[in-house]
N, C-alpha and C positions, 0 to 999 in steps of 0.2 A: 584390436575387436573387432575389427573386417572378419577374420578368421574364427570368430565363435559364435557371431553372429547373422545369423541369415535370415532374419527378419528384414525388409527394405521398405516398410511402410507399417503404419497403425492406423487403427478405424477407432474413429472418436464415437461412440452410442451420443453425446451429448447429454442434453435436461431431458430432452422427453421423447417419446420413439412414436407419441401421438402425430398426425397431419397438421389436426386442426390446432394443438397446442404449441405446435413448431411455428404455425403463423401466427399466433399470436405474441409468441417470444420475441419472433423475429421482430416486430414492429417496437414489442416494449423494451427490449434492450437497444434495440437500434436507436430509439427515444433517449434511453439512459445514457450510450454512449455519448451522443452529440452533447449531451448536457454536461457528461464528465470534461469533456476535449473544452469547450465552449466555456465552461464556469471555469477552469482552472487555469486556463487561456487570459481568462478574465484579471483574475485573482495576479498570475504571474507578470501582466502588463500593467496592471496598478500599483505593482510595488517597485518594478521597476523604474517605472515614468514618474512615479509621486517624489515629491522634495520633502513630502514630511514623514511616510512612512519608514522613516532610519532606523527605528531602535533595531536590535539581534529580534526581537521576536517574527519582525517581518519579513526578516531576510532569511529566517527560517522558513516561514510560512510560504515566501516564493519557492524555495526549492522542496518542499512538500509538494505543492501545487502541480512542480515541475514533473515528480516522480511520482505522482498519482495519473498523470497522462501517460508516463512510458510503462505504469504498472500494468494499467487497463488496456490499452493499446499489444501488450503480450498474449493478451487472451480473448479480449472481444472481439475485434473483427474476425479471427478465424471462426468464433460460434456462433456468430452473427450469420457468417456467410454458409456454415454448415447448417442451420435452421430450414436454410432452402434448397442445399444440395441434398442430392442422391448419395453423392461418392462422398463418405464423407473420411475422407483419410489423409495422411499426414506420415511424410515422408521420413525416415528414422533419422534424418541429423536435423528435420527438422523440428521433430521430436525432441531433441535432445537442446537445439537452441533457444524453443521453449521454457523448457524446463529451467534452463539458466536465465535464461531472462524473469520467469516467474520469482527465483528465487533471489536474485541479485536486487532487482527493483524493491520486493516486498521484506527484505531485510532491510536496507538501506533506509524504508520507510520507517521500520520499527527501530532501528535507531535515531532517526530525524526526531522522530516524535520521544524520543526518550532524552535528547537534547534538548527539546523544547520545552520539557518540564524542569529539568534543569536550567534553563532560562529563568522560568515563573519563579523557581525557588530563592533563584539571588536575588530577582526582581521586589516580593513579596518579605523574604525574610532578611536579607542583607540591602536595602535599597541606599544606604549611605555610600555604600563600597560595589554598587552595583555598575556603573559605568567604569568604574577601573578593573573589575575582574573582568567582565565581558567585553573586551574589546573587539575590534573591528577584526584582528589580526585571530582571535582566539576563537571567534566565530568561522572562520573561513579555516583554522585548522578542526575542528568539529564537524563543521558539514564534509570535509575530506575525507576525515577517518569513517564518517557513515559512510561514504561510497565505499573505502577501502574493504571496509569489514563485511558488506553487502555485498562486492568481489571475490572475497576470500572464500566467504560463506557460499555461496553460489557455485563456485570452482571447488569445492568439497562434494557439494552434492552431486554435481554432475560426476566428478572423474569417480565417485563411489559405485553411481549407477552404470556407466557405461561399462566397467568393468565388469559387469554381468553378462552372461550369453543369453541371447532372445533367440530361440529359433523354435517355438512351438507359436502358442494362439496369440494373436496381435490385435486383439479387439479391447479397446479401453474404455471402461464404463466411467468417464467422465466425458468434461467439457473442453480439458486443456492436458498438456501430460504433466506429469508431476511425479513426486519420487514412490507415494505406496502403491499407484495402479502401476507402476513400471515392473514395481518389487515382482507382484503378483502374476506377472509375465513371464518371469524371468524363467531359464532353463534351469535351475541351481538351488540350492540351499539359501535361502536370503535372511536367514535369523539374525546373522552376524551383522551385517548391513543395515536391519533394520534398526538394530539395538542404535549403530551407529546415527542414522540419518534421526532418530528421535532425539538422543544424545545432543545434535546437532540443531537441528530446526527449533524443538521442542524446549529445550533448556535457553536456547537465544530468545525464543518469546515470554516462554515463563518468567526468567530470570528479570528482561527490561521489565515486564508486566509488574514485576514484585519494586523493582526499583520505583518505577511512576507512583505505585500504590504507597510507599512509604513517603515519597518526596510531598504527595499531596496532602500524607498527613502531618508532617511536619508544617505544611502551611496552614492547615487549618487548625492546628493546636498554636502558631502565632499569630493568627488573626485574632485571637482572643481576648487579647491586649488595644485592638484595633477600633477605631470610633466605628459607626453603626456606618459611615458613609465610604470609609474605608474597607471594610469587611464586603459590604455589597461590590465595589469598585472590583476587588481584588477576585469575587466570585465569578463574577460576571467577565473578568479577564479568561479564569482558568476554567470557568464552565463549559466552552467551547473545545477547549482542549481534549477535557476529561470525558466528554462526550463521543469524541472521534478513538479515545483510547480504548473505550469498550467495544464501539461499534466493531473496531478494527482487530483490538486481543482476543476478544472472547470468543468469535470461531476460529481465527487462526491458532490460539492455544490448544482450541478442543480437535483440531484436525493434527496438530504436529504433537501433541506432547504424549499419543499413545500410538504403539503400533496399529493401522489401519484395518480393520474387517469388514466393517459396511462402507463400501464407496460411495453409494446413493446418498450416506447423510454426509459424509464427505464435501462431495459436489455442491449438495445443498448449501453448506455451512461456506462454501469458496465463492459461492454469490456473493456474500457479504463484505469479503476483504478485498474483493478483485472489481466488483461492480458496485457494489450501494454505497461502501464507505466511501470511496473516491468521488462520488457523484454528489453524496452529502456535506463531504468537505468544503466547497465554496460556500452554499448556504449557511453552514453551522458557524464557519467562521465568520463570514458579512451580514448576517442578521444579528448577529450579539454584539459587534464591533462599529460603533459609529463614525472610528477613524478611518476603517475602509471602506465602509458607505461613504463617507464624506469625500475622501479619496478617486472614488467611482465617479462619483456625480460630477466631480472639476475634471476628472480624463474625458468623459461624454463631453460634458459641456465645450472643452477644451477641441474634442476633435470636430463636433458641432460647427462651432463656430468658425474654425480652419475648413470647411466643408464649405460653409456659405461663402467664405474671403473669396474662393475658389470660382465659385457660382459668378 
């Protein structure tokens, strides 16, 4: 790779070339990133410290929040710093590392959301067997499988990209290093690699999305025999997850299911699944869930009480 690649760094154009817009974006996205870290850390600490949030749903939610922090941290800090920097460069190694991190945590989140849908399916459609089927060991195995699946997917994407020679232009019309922008800069025919990228990333996103749609279709059909109270409770439980799935999978599938020709569209869509969805996840899951809100209040009261005792 060293012998075939003469490019040592790339230039990221970012979201906007306007100086005024960049300053506004800096304030906005810095606020968004702080909300991502604070909100998801709050969920992680609440789930891990609460004695009441012991169901598999909250076990998965804690890992989802942790992945959200990691996922956004791969791209957001660099993007925010570049909004005020004149020299918006990233080293070749840093670019490849960012590519790996984006696909690792992004694919892990896709698998976790799919696992959470399966959990909701068992809880609603097979409630009598739920505790025997969804054991702590199985939950751990599914989370581990999500991490391993994300790693293997990201490794494949990274290896496909690093095998290409980069010897000419080094300007990326994006705010982070991704496969499609790098394919357009390669000094070789990238058609075959592009097809493999779409088959890998696009099909994972699309197939998981179809699995999610089918699982919720089955859930809705099974709710026909439920009482009005059971119907509302089930919809309240699933509503948060459906909202997150639509916000995350819609833009993600749009970007990776086709060969990219318009990077300006891609980077606009990427804002949704790298920044907006991780920021909204804590709000979506807490505002619609009384148990989480109650656990957060207890955690806050416990913390305040311990501080008062120290004083």
